[in-house]
PASE-189038 format. One record per residue (C-alpha): z negated, y negated, x negated; residue in three letters. Coordinates in pm, 1 decimal. Example, Ala and Ser with C-alpha at 12.3 -4.5 7.8 and 13.67 -1.06 7.14 Angstrom:
# residues 2
+----------+----------+----------+------+
:       zz :       yy :       xx : resn :
+----------+----------+----------+------+
:   -780.0 :    450.0 :  -1230.0 :  ALA :
:   -714.0 :    106.0 :  -1367.0 :  SER :
+----------+----------+----------+------+
# end
This chain:
# residues 339
+----------+----------+----------+------+
:       zz :       yy :       xx : resn :
+----------+----------+----------+------+
:     -1.9 :      2.5 :     -6.1 :  MET :
:     46.7 :   -372.0 :   -109.7 :  ASN :
:   -251.8 :   -498.5 :   -301.9 :  ALA :
:   -227.2 :   -825.2 :   -118.8 :  TYR :
:   -249.4 :   -683.7 :    192.7 :  SER :
:   -620.2 :   -689.8 :    343.8 :  ASP :
:   -732.1 :   -350.3 :    491.0 :  ASN :
:   -728.9 :   -481.8 :    845.5 :  ARG :
:   -346.0 :   -564.4 :    813.6 :  GLU :
:   -276.5 :   -235.0 :    615.3 :  ARG :
:   -422.5 :    -25.2 :    903.5 :  LYS :
:   -196.9 :   -234.9 :   1158.1 :  LEU :
:    119.9 :   -152.5 :    904.8 :  ILE :
:     44.2 :    192.0 :    905.5 :  VAL :
:    -16.6 :    245.1 :   1281.3 :  ARG :
:    288.2 :     53.2 :   1372.9 :  PHE :
:    502.6 :    251.7 :   1153.5 :  PHE :
:    367.4 :    581.7 :   1267.0 :  SER :
:    421.9 :    490.1 :   1639.3 :  THR :
:    749.3 :    349.2 :   1595.7 :  ILE :
:    842.5 :    710.8 :   1395.4 :  GLY :
:    675.4 :    929.9 :   1638.7 :  PHE :
:    864.1 :    742.2 :   1948.5 :  ILE :
:   1187.2 :    756.7 :   1754.5 :  ALA :
:   1185.4 :   1110.0 :   1624.9 :  THR :
:   1016.9 :   1253.6 :   1950.2 :  PHE :
:   1304.5 :   1086.7 :   2168.6 :  ALA :
:   1588.6 :   1210.9 :   1908.4 :  MET :
:   1432.1 :   1542.9 :   1938.2 :  ALA :
:   1460.0 :   1564.1 :   2311.7 :  CYS :
:   1816.4 :   1435.4 :   2289.1 :  ASN :
:   1908.0 :   1725.4 :   2037.0 :  ALA :
:   1727.7 :   1997.9 :   2240.6 :  LEU :
:   1917.4 :   1888.8 :   2558.9 :  SER :
:   2226.3 :   1919.3 :   2355.8 :  ASN :
:   2136.1 :   2250.4 :   2267.2 :  THR :
:   2091.3 :   2162.4 :   1880.6 :  ASP :
:   1766.1 :   2378.7 :   1845.4 :  VAL :
:   1783.5 :   2354.7 :   1474.0 :  ILE :
:   1784.8 :   1944.6 :   1460.3 :  LEU :
:   1560.9 :   1920.7 :   1752.1 :  GLY :
:   1283.6 :   2137.9 :   1588.7 :  THR :
:   1344.1 :   1968.4 :   1273.9 :  MET :
:   1279.6 :   1604.5 :   1477.5 :  LEU :
:    988.4 :   1770.5 :   1641.8 :  LEU :
:    815.5 :   1842.9 :   1308.0 :  VAL :
:    855.1 :   1495.2 :   1201.6 :  SER :
:    745.3 :   1364.9 :   1529.9 :  ALA :
:    433.8 :   1567.0 :   1464.8 :  GLY :
:    363.0 :   1458.1 :   1112.1 :  PHE :
:    394.4 :   1080.1 :   1245.5 :  TYR :
:    158.2 :   1170.7 :   1528.6 :  ALA :
:    -91.5 :   1311.1 :   1255.9 :  TRP :
:    -32.2 :    985.1 :   1046.3 :  ALA :
:   -150.1 :    782.4 :   1320.9 :  PHE :
:   -463.7 :    963.4 :   1356.1 :  SER :
:   -524.2 :    907.2 :    995.5 :  LEU :
:   -501.5 :    541.9 :    986.2 :  TYR :
:   -827.5 :    448.4 :    901.7 :  ARG :
:   -771.9 :    675.5 :    570.8 :  ALA :
:   -488.9 :    413.0 :    509.5 :  VAL :
:   -329.5 :    585.7 :    172.9 :  GLU :
:   -311.5 :    931.6 :    306.8 :  LYS :
:   -175.6 :    784.7 :    649.8 :  SER :
:     89.2 :    560.7 :    456.5 :  ALA :
:    191.4 :    843.2 :    226.4 :  THR :
:    225.1 :   1090.9 :    522.7 :  THR :
:    467.4 :    835.5 :    684.8 :  ILE :
:    673.5 :    759.8 :    371.4 :  LEU :
:    718.2 :   1105.8 :    236.2 :  TYR :
:    771.5 :   1232.5 :    609.5 :  ASN :
:   1063.5 :    972.8 :    630.2 :  LEU :
:   1219.8 :   1067.0 :    309.5 :  TYR :
:   1230.0 :   1466.8 :    385.8 :  CYS :
:   1397.5 :   1392.9 :    728.0 :  LEU :
:   1645.8 :   1153.8 :    589.5 :  MET :
:   1731.8 :   1359.4 :    339.3 :  LEU :
:   1788.6 :   1677.3 :    597.5 :  TYR :
:   1989.8 :   1435.2 :    813.2 :  LEU :
:   2196.3 :   1344.9 :    489.2 :  VAL :
:   2294.6 :   1716.3 :    374.3 :  ILE :
:   2317.3 :   1843.9 :    763.4 :  THR :
:   2494.4 :   1552.8 :    882.1 :  GLY :
:   2263.2 :   1516.8 :   1190.9 :  GLY :
:   2416.3 :   1471.8 :   1511.4 :  ALA :
:   2803.1 :   1457.4 :   1487.5 :  GLU :
:   2792.2 :   1332.1 :   1137.2 :  GLY :
:   2575.4 :   1017.2 :   1206.0 :  THR :
:   2265.9 :   1145.2 :   1032.0 :  GLY :
:   2337.6 :    926.2 :    687.3 :  PRO :
:   2330.3 :    602.3 :    881.4 :  ILE :
:   1921.9 :    637.5 :    932.8 :  TRP :
:   1881.3 :    602.1 :    550.6 :  ILE :
:   1905.3 :    249.6 :    586.5 :  PHE :
:   1549.1 :    182.4 :    718.3 :  ILE :
:   1423.5 :    363.8 :    423.4 :  VAL :
:   1401.7 :     34.6 :    185.0 :  SER :
:   1204.2 :   -203.5 :    426.5 :  PRO :
:    948.7 :     45.0 :    520.9 :  VAL :
:    889.1 :    152.7 :    166.5 :  THR :
:    850.4 :   -176.8 :     32.6 :  TYR :
:    640.9 :   -266.1 :    337.4 :  SER :
:    416.0 :     32.9 :    245.0 :  ILE :
:    434.3 :     70.6 :   -127.3 :  ARG :
:    506.0 :   -305.6 :   -237.4 :  GLY :
:    773.2 :   -404.6 :   -504.4 :  LEU :
:    685.1 :   -208.5 :   -804.7 :  LYS :
:    634.6 :    120.7 :   -658.7 :  LYS :
:    848.4 :     94.8 :   -373.3 :  GLY :
:   1139.5 :     46.7 :   -643.2 :  THR :
:   1072.1 :    322.8 :   -818.3 :  VAL :
:   1050.0 :    538.0 :   -486.1 :  ASP :
:   1370.3 :    402.3 :   -364.7 :  ILE :
:   1546.9 :    490.5 :   -698.8 :  ILE :
:   1420.1 :    826.4 :   -688.6 :  ALA :
:   1516.7 :    853.5 :   -318.1 :  PHE :
:   1881.9 :    721.0 :   -402.0 :  LEU :
:   1929.0 :    987.7 :   -651.1 :  PHE :
:   1798.8 :   1267.7 :   -396.2 :  ALA :
:   2059.7 :   1106.4 :   -152.4 :  VAL :
:   2333.9 :   1143.4 :   -395.7 :  ILE :
:   2238.0 :   1501.6 :   -480.6 :  ALA :
:   2222.3 :   1555.4 :    -88.6 :  GLY :
:   2592.7 :   1465.2 :    -51.6 :  PHE :
:   2689.4 :   1667.6 :   -346.7 :  ILE :
:   2492.7 :   1972.8 :   -205.1 :  ILE :
:   2676.0 :   1917.3 :    126.0 :  THR :
:   2994.2 :   1931.7 :    -39.9 :  ASP :
:   2951.4 :   2177.0 :   -267.5 :  SER :
:   2834.5 :   2427.5 :    -17.4 :  PHE :
:   3069.0 :   2317.1 :    263.6 :  ASN :
:   2730.6 :   2256.9 :    507.4 :  ILE :
:   2883.8 :   1937.8 :    656.7 :  TYR :
:   3235.7 :   1798.6 :    630.5 :  ASP :
:   3217.7 :   1408.8 :    596.4 :  TYR :
:   3526.7 :   1237.6 :    764.1 :  GLN :
:   3652.4 :   1022.7 :    609.3 :  PRO :
:   3593.6 :   1157.7 :    260.1 :  GLU :
:   3500.4 :    832.6 :    133.4 :  ALA :
:   3209.0 :    813.7 :    398.3 :  LEU :
:   2936.8 :    919.2 :    132.2 :  PRO :
:   3047.0 :    683.1 :   -115.4 :  LEU :
:   3036.3 :    411.0 :    119.7 :  ARG :
:   2688.4 :    492.0 :    262.4 :  VAL :
:   2557.1 :    504.2 :    -86.1 :  VAL :
:   2720.8 :    159.6 :   -214.5 :  ILE :
:   2560.5 :     31.6 :    126.5 :  SER :
:   2230.1 :    157.9 :     92.4 :  PHE :
:   2228.8 :      5.4 :   -276.4 :  ILE :
:   2318.8 :   -345.1 :   -138.0 :  ILE :
:   2047.0 :   -309.4 :    131.7 :  VAL :
:   1775.3 :   -194.2 :   -108.1 :  ALA :
:   1874.0 :   -475.5 :   -355.7 :  LEU :
:   1824.6 :   -708.8 :    -66.0 :  LEU :
:   1519.2 :   -562.1 :     64.5 :  SER :
:   1369.1 :   -587.2 :   -321.7 :  GLY :
:   1471.8 :   -930.9 :   -332.5 :  PHE :
:   1300.9 :  -1014.2 :    -27.2 :  TYR :
:    979.8 :   -845.7 :   -107.2 :  GLU :
:    961.9 :  -1012.3 :   -445.7 :  ARG :
:    994.2 :  -1356.9 :   -275.2 :  SER :
:    709.0 :  -1229.2 :    -24.5 :  ARG :
:    481.6 :  -1126.9 :   -311.8 :  GLU :
:    550.1 :  -1444.0 :   -510.3 :  LYS :
:    470.7 :  -1648.1 :   -192.2 :  TYR :
:    162.2 :  -1448.9 :   -143.2 :  ASN :
:     27.2 :  -1502.3 :   -482.3 :  GLU :
:     67.4 :  -1873.9 :   -425.5 :  LYS :
:   -127.7 :  -1863.9 :    -94.3 :  ILE :
:   -413.5 :  -1640.7 :   -270.6 :  VAL :
:   -438.4 :  -1903.0 :   -580.2 :  ALA :
:   -453.0 :  -2191.8 :   -328.0 :  LEU :
:   -729.8 :  -1997.5 :   -119.5 :  SER :
:   -934.2 :  -1943.0 :   -445.9 :  ILE :
:   -901.9 :  -2295.7 :   -535.6 :  LYS :
:  -1000.3 :  -2423.6 :   -205.7 :  ASN :
:  -1317.9 :  -2177.3 :   -227.1 :  GLU :
:  -1394.5 :  -2316.6 :   -554.8 :  ARG :
:  -1364.4 :  -2686.3 :   -424.9 :  LEU :
:  -1576.6 :  -2606.0 :   -146.8 :  ALA :
:  -1870.1 :  -2452.1 :   -349.8 :  THR :
:  -1847.5 :  -2626.5 :   -704.8 :  ILE :
:  -1951.1 :  -2990.8 :   -779.2 :  ASP :
:  -1642.5 :  -3175.8 :   -939.1 :  HIS :
:  -1809.5 :  -3406.3 :  -1164.8 :  LEU :
:  -2070.1 :  -3129.7 :  -1327.2 :  THR :
:  -1880.6 :  -2807.2 :  -1264.8 :  ASP :
:  -2201.0 :  -2671.1 :  -1124.5 :  LEU :
:  -2206.0 :  -2509.9 :   -781.8 :  PRO :
:  -2300.6 :  -2728.2 :   -510.8 :  ASN :
:  -2563.5 :  -2754.5 :   -236.9 :  ARG :
:  -2352.4 :  -2520.4 :     -3.4 :  ARG :
:  -2344.2 :  -2239.7 :   -265.0 :  PHE :
:  -2700.8 :  -2269.2 :   -389.6 :  MET :
:  -2825.8 :  -2221.4 :    -13.0 :  MET :
:  -2611.3 :  -1897.4 :      4.8 :  LYS :
:  -2793.2 :  -1769.7 :   -310.2 :  GLU :
:  -3127.4 :  -1850.1 :   -216.3 :  LEU :
:  -3080.5 :  -1676.9 :     90.0 :  ALA :
:  -3007.7 :  -1365.5 :   -113.7 :  GLN :
:  -3277.0 :  -1408.4 :   -354.4 :  LEU :
:  -3527.0 :  -1454.1 :    -55.7 :  LYS :
:  -3400.1 :  -1127.6 :     90.8 :  HIS :
:  -3436.9 :   -956.3 :   -242.6 :  LEU :
:  -3776.2 :  -1081.0 :   -264.8 :  HIS :
:  -3904.6 :   -950.8 :     28.8 :  LYS :
:  -3733.0 :   -623.8 :    -35.8 :  LYS :
:  -3841.9 :   -562.9 :   -399.5 :  THR :
:  -4149.6 :   -803.6 :   -392.1 :  LYS :
:  -3992.7 :   -969.5 :   -721.3 :  GLN :
:  -4048.5 :  -1344.0 :   -673.2 :  PRO :
:  -3822.2 :  -1622.6 :   -792.8 :  TYR :
:  -3890.0 :  -1962.3 :   -916.0 :  VAL :
:  -3725.6 :  -2302.1 :   -805.5 :  ILE :
:  -3697.0 :  -2605.2 :  -1012.3 :  LEU :
:  -3605.2 :  -2897.2 :   -837.8 :  LEU :
:  -3524.4 :  -3194.3 :  -1099.1 :  ALA :
:  -3442.3 :  -3559.0 :  -1063.8 :  ASP :
:  -3311.4 :  -3795.2 :  -1331.7 :  VAL :
:  -3570.7 :  -4041.1 :  -1422.7 :  ASP :
:  -3452.8 :  -4424.3 :  -1382.7 :  ASN :
:  -3096.3 :  -4303.3 :  -1287.8 :  PHE :
:  -3046.6 :  -4623.4 :  -1100.4 :  LYS :
:  -3152.8 :  -4821.8 :  -1382.5 :  LYS :
:  -2920.1 :  -4668.5 :  -1604.4 :  ILE :
:  -2609.9 :  -4709.0 :  -1374.7 :  ASN :
:  -2704.9 :  -5068.7 :  -1350.4 :  ASP :
:  -2793.5 :  -5126.5 :  -1722.9 :  ASN :
:  -2492.1 :  -4910.1 :  -1884.9 :  TYR :
:  -2245.4 :  -4874.5 :  -1570.7 :  GLY :
:  -2168.6 :  -4567.5 :  -1318.8 :  HIS :
:  -1917.8 :  -4426.8 :  -1583.4 :  ASP :
:  -2222.4 :  -4382.7 :  -1826.3 :  PHE :
:  -2435.3 :  -4245.3 :  -1556.6 :  GLY :
:  -2157.9 :  -3974.1 :  -1443.1 :  ASP :
:  -2163.4 :  -3880.5 :  -1823.3 :  GLU :
:  -2520.3 :  -3852.2 :  -1825.7 :  ALA :
:  -2517.6 :  -3628.1 :  -1515.7 :  LEU :
:  -2255.6 :  -3437.3 :  -1693.6 :  THR :
:  -2425.5 :  -3382.1 :  -2037.0 :  GLN :
:  -2751.9 :  -3270.1 :  -1836.1 :  LEU :
:  -2525.3 :  -3026.5 :  -1645.6 :  ALA :
:  -2413.5 :  -2900.8 :  -1977.6 :  ASN :
:  -2741.8 :  -2858.0 :  -2136.2 :  ILE :
:  -2882.3 :  -2677.2 :  -1800.1 :  LEU :
:  -2598.8 :  -2412.8 :  -1847.2 :  LYS :
:  -2689.5 :  -2374.2 :  -2227.0 :  LYS :
:  -3079.3 :  -2348.8 :  -2174.8 :  SER :
:  -3089.1 :  -2106.8 :  -1867.6 :  LEU :
:  -3125.3 :  -1757.3 :  -1857.5 :  PRO :
:  -2779.7 :  -1563.4 :  -1772.5 :  LYS :
:  -2921.5 :  -1481.3 :  -1449.2 :  GLN :
:  -3034.7 :  -1849.5 :  -1348.8 :  ALA :
:  -2842.1 :  -2057.5 :  -1129.4 :  ILE :
:  -2815.3 :  -2405.4 :  -1178.9 :  ALA :
:  -2680.6 :  -2666.8 :   -884.6 :  SER :
:  -2621.5 :  -2998.0 :   -814.9 :  ARG :
:  -2823.7 :  -3058.2 :   -536.6 :  TRP :
:  -2712.9 :  -3429.9 :   -439.8 :  GLY :
:  -2689.5 :  -3762.8 :   -652.5 :  GLY :
:  -2896.7 :  -3708.3 :   -959.1 :  GLU :
:  -3087.5 :  -3424.2 :   -814.6 :  GLU :
:  -3047.2 :  -3047.1 :   -973.2 :  PHE :
:  -3187.2 :  -2750.2 :   -796.4 :  LEU :
:  -3250.1 :  -2433.9 :  -1041.9 :  ILE :
:  -3318.8 :  -2107.3 :   -913.3 :  ALA :
:  -3463.3 :  -1819.7 :  -1179.5 :  LEU :
:  -3464.4 :  -1465.6 :  -1014.9 :  PRO :
:  -3719.7 :  -1221.0 :  -1100.8 :  ASN :
:  -3928.0 :  -1499.8 :  -1252.8 :  SER :
:  -4286.4 :  -1630.8 :  -1196.8 :  ASP :
:  -4444.4 :  -1990.3 :  -1224.2 :  LYS :
:  -4535.3 :  -1929.8 :  -1610.1 :  GLU :
:  -4183.0 :  -1828.2 :  -1702.4 :  GLN :
:  -4028.6 :  -2106.0 :  -1468.2 :  GLY :
:  -4253.8 :  -2346.3 :  -1653.2 :  GLN :
:  -4144.7 :  -2183.3 :  -1992.4 :  SER :
:  -3786.2 :  -2289.9 :  -1926.5 :  ILE :
:  -3850.9 :  -2608.7 :  -1792.3 :  ALA :
:  -4027.7 :  -2696.6 :  -2075.4 :  GLU :
:  -3704.7 :  -2571.7 :  -2299.1 :  LYS :
:  -3485.6 :  -2798.5 :  -2084.0 :  ILE :
:  -3716.0 :  -3113.2 :  -2153.0 :  HIS :
:  -3694.8 :  -3031.0 :  -2524.5 :  ALA :
:  -3313.7 :  -3015.6 :  -2520.2 :  GLU :
:  -3298.3 :  -3350.6 :  -2344.7 :  LEU :
:  -3474.9 :  -3506.8 :  -2608.4 :  GLN :
:  -3267.2 :  -3362.0 :  -2896.5 :  LYS :
:  -2919.0 :  -3482.8 :  -2731.5 :  LYS :
:  -2914.1 :  -3847.7 :  -2625.3 :  PRO :
:  -2616.0 :  -3961.8 :  -2404.8 :  VAL :
:  -2385.7 :  -4136.2 :  -2597.1 :  ARG :
:  -2084.8 :  -4368.7 :  -2483.8 :  MET :
:  -1910.6 :  -4678.8 :  -2575.1 :  ASN :
:  -2159.7 :  -4739.7 :  -2838.4 :  GLY :
:  -2466.9 :  -4694.8 :  -2605.3 :  ASN :
:  -2724.3 :  -4437.3 :  -2645.1 :  SER :
:  -2990.8 :  -4320.5 :  -2399.0 :  VAL :
:  -3255.7 :  -4041.5 :  -2405.1 :  VAL :
:  -3218.4 :  -3863.2 :  -2073.2 :  LEU :
:  -3546.4 :  -3763.3 :  -1917.4 :  THR :
:  -3601.2 :  -3551.7 :  -1588.5 :  ILE :
:  -3889.6 :  -3494.6 :  -1371.1 :  SER :
:  -3921.1 :  -3131.7 :  -1225.5 :  ILE :
:  -4122.4 :  -2996.2 :   -936.1 :  GLY :
:  -4169.5 :  -2626.7 :   -960.3 :  LEU :
:  -4238.6 :  -2368.2 :   -664.1 :  ALA :
:  -4262.6 :  -1990.6 :   -673.8 :  GLN :
:  -4124.1 :  -1811.9 :   -398.0 :  SER :
:  -4380.5 :  -1655.0 :   -167.2 :  GLN :
:  -4329.9 :  -1379.8 :     87.1 :  LEU :
:  -4482.2 :  -1560.6 :    373.4 :  THR :
:  -4279.9 :  -1871.8 :    326.8 :  THR :
:  -3886.2 :  -1980.0 :    419.2 :  THR :
:  -3652.9 :  -2140.5 :    175.4 :  ILE :
:  -3705.1 :  -2469.0 :    341.2 :  ALA :
:  -4071.2 :  -2435.2 :    264.1 :  GLN :
:  -3988.9 :  -2332.1 :    -81.8 :  ASP :
:  -3796.2 :  -2601.0 :   -159.1 :  ILE :
:  -4030.5 :  -2873.9 :     41.7 :  LYS :
:  -4287.2 :  -2746.0 :   -188.9 :  LEU :
:  -4053.3 :  -2809.7 :   -510.3 :  ALA :
:  -3975.7 :  -3160.6 :   -373.1 :  ASP :
:  -4351.7 :  -3254.8 :   -345.2 :  GLU :
:  -4456.3 :  -3147.2 :   -692.9 :  ARG :
:  -4108.1 :  -3348.5 :   -796.1 :  LEU :
:  -4252.8 :  -3646.8 :   -660.5 :  TYR :
:  -4599.8 :  -3566.6 :   -802.7 :  LYS :
:  -4432.2 :  -3531.9 :  -1141.2 :  ALA :
:  -4268.2 :  -3884.8 :  -1087.6 :  LYS :
:  -4606.2 :  -4023.3 :  -1003.2 :  GLU :
:  -4751.6 :  -3889.7 :  -1295.0 :  GLN :
:  -4576.0 :  -4060.9 :  -1547.5 :  GLY :
:  -4229.9 :  -3899.2 :  -1504.8 :  LYS :
:  -4045.9 :  -3671.7 :  -1789.0 :  ASN :
:  -4255.4 :  -3390.4 :  -1690.0 :  ARG :
:  -4289.5 :  -3070.2 :  -1455.6 :  THR :
:  -4560.5 :  -3013.1 :  -1182.9 :  CYS :
:  -4623.6 :  -2670.1 :  -1065.5 :  SER :
+----------+----------+----------+------+
# end
């Protein structure tokens, strides 16, 4: 099946082809039997049975798709070799290309179609060599093969165009998803993303009893920095702070831009002491790396409120507690962590 098709779409494709295949082959089987063509009618009934089986297996997408496709190949080759009804059997092979590409995609589909083409050529040779069916005019098999190649090429071109278009849609979707969850200035996750992560951490906490820690940080005197040095300097300060957070935090930690000059950090599988240690590391790194721009240099400081999650509290209560401690850190002189 095409890699770009989601599971629901793939099931729909399988159900559609198996249904159409069953209706068509069963109707042709009835027609053949009514014309006393027992062998053709029997083969068509067998094929209809396989399509019905494929329909019943549609939840097992790959197995159902394989049944549909190779049942189709076998039936087509039988019609080529025997001539079908009054020599019209070979005209049915033109449905092979679109069905194959829809099920197998471009690369695998092309391989299957090439193999099927050689099988068709071999079928015409066998028919002629053993006088199974006398096609008239004699050039008919060659024209069928050439026509099949043209249809296969056109189907392949269409499938390639469809896959390229789908890749663009997927890339655009990924880009939009990133824009919806990433802060464009700091390249950190935004508030929306963090709330989803906190929900997962809270669920895990209740399940495993392993707490997590929230650090709510706010840049000290940020308005003053903007007023004295300009908003470009302020943006540079936020960007540098974000980079320091990325380098200072453990791999499993999640830092986000909470809003304005506020940042919220989640530390999974951590307690208050571990959170305090990481907060002090952030303070130390900020002291080492002043923000420099256009000849100006400022040592950035932040105030942090720390809260360890509790089994009995909600996410909103955890954040509120961290916020209260953040303001406490501000009141105590800034550039510190309160827990």
